[in-house]
C-alpha positions in Angstrom: -56.3 74.2 13.3 -56.5 75.0 9.0 -55.9 78.5 10.2 -52.5 77.1 12.2 -51.6 75.5 9.4 -51.6 78.0 6.3 -49.6 80.4 8.7 -46.9 77.4 9.0 -46.9 76.9 5.5 -46.3 80.9 4.6 -43.5 80.7 7.3 -42.2 77.7 5.5 -42.6 79.6 1.9 -40.3 82.4 3.8 -37.7 80.4 5.2 -37.4 78.2 1.5 -36.6 81.7 0.1 -33.6 81.9 2.0 -30.1 80.4 0.9 -29.2 77.4 3.4 -32.1 77.4 5.2 -34.1 74.4 6.2 -37.2 74.1 8.0 -39.5 71.4 9.0 -42.7 71.4 11.7 -42.5 69.0 14.4 -44.8 66.6 16.4 -45.7 69.7 18.2 -46.8 71.6 15.5 -43.8 74.3 15.9 -41.5 74.9 13.2 -38.0 73.9 13.3 -35.2 76.1 11.2 -31.6 75.5 11.1 -28.8 76.8 8.8 -27.7 73.7 6.6 -24.1 73.2 5.6 -23.6 74.4 2.4 -21.3 71.1 1.4 -24.9 69.4 2.6 -27.6 71.2 0.5 -28.5 71.6 -2.9 -28.3 75.0 -4.3 -31.9 76.1 -5.0 -32.5 77.2 -9.0 -34.6 80.2 -8.8 -38.4 79.8 -10.0 -37.9 83.2 -12.1 -35.7 81.6 -14.6 -36.4 79.1 -17.1 -35.2 75.9 -16.6 -33.7 75.7 -20.1 -30.8 77.9 -21.5 -30.6 77.5 -25.4 -27.5 78.1 -27.2 -25.9 77.3 -30.4 -23.0 75.1 -30.5 -20.5 75.6 -32.8 -17.4 73.4 -33.5 -14.8 71.8 -35.4 -12.4 68.9 -34.8 -15.1 67.3 -32.1 -17.9 65.4 -32.0 -21.1 67.1 -30.5 -21.0 64.2 -27.4 -17.6 64.8 -26.8 -17.9 68.5 -26.7 -21.0 68.4 -24.5 -19.0 65.9 -22.1 -16.1 68.6 -21.8 -18.2 71.5 -21.0 -19.5 69.1 -18.6 -16.9 68.6 -16.7 -15.6 72.3 -16.7 -18.9 72.9 -15.3 -18.0 70.2 -12.7 -21.4 68.5 -13.1 -21.6 64.9 -12.8 -25.1 64.5 -14.9 -25.5 63.5 -18.3 -28.9 64.7 -18.6 -27.8 68.7 -18.7 -27.7 69.1 -22.6 -29.9 67.6 -24.7 -29.8 68.1 -28.8 -31.2 66.5 -31.7 -28.5 64.1 -33.3 -24.7 64.5 -33.7 -22.6 66.6 -36.2 -19.7 65.3 -38.1 -16.1 65.6 -36.1 -14.0 66.8 -38.9 -16.7 69.4 -40.4 -17.4 73.0 -38.9 -20.8 72.5 -37.8 -23.4 74.9 -35.4 -26.6 73.2 -33.8 -29.4 74.2 -31.2 -28.7 72.8 -27.6 -30.0 73.0 -24.3 -28.7 73.0 -21.3 -30.9 72.0 -17.9 -30.7 74.5 -15.0 -27.3 76.0 -16.5 -26.5 79.9 -16.3 -25.4 81.7 -19.1 -22.2 83.3 -17.3 -20.9 79.9 -16.4 -21.7 78.5 -19.2 -19.5 81.2 -21.0 -16.7 80.8 -18.6 -16.8 76.9 -19.0 -16.5 77.8 -23.1 -13.8 80.3 -22.3 -11.4 77.9 -20.6 -11.6 75.3 -23.1 -9.4 75.2 -26.2 -11.9 76.2 -29.2 -12.7 73.4 -31.1 
């Protein structure tokens, strides 16, 4: 029984590496796999990447929170937990500060920044 379970586990791990494939073991100990609609499955973040992207936010004429909220909208994200920073910077000054972004690809971030009017 343990050998069967370890074999099923390996098959599940293989299937999990494929995009849009969901698998489960049914009551008869058989693996069921199905193709999930892109609309209903969350894209998995690759384990080979770090969870956080660290970058320097340089801006002027906008406060840090408002700037990160605009980035969130450009990236089409619903979460306010995507970006983390230590403190806010003056809206009227030209400032720079470190920011971390959770599960954000650097190329997607670059495109979002380029599509914004510069602050």
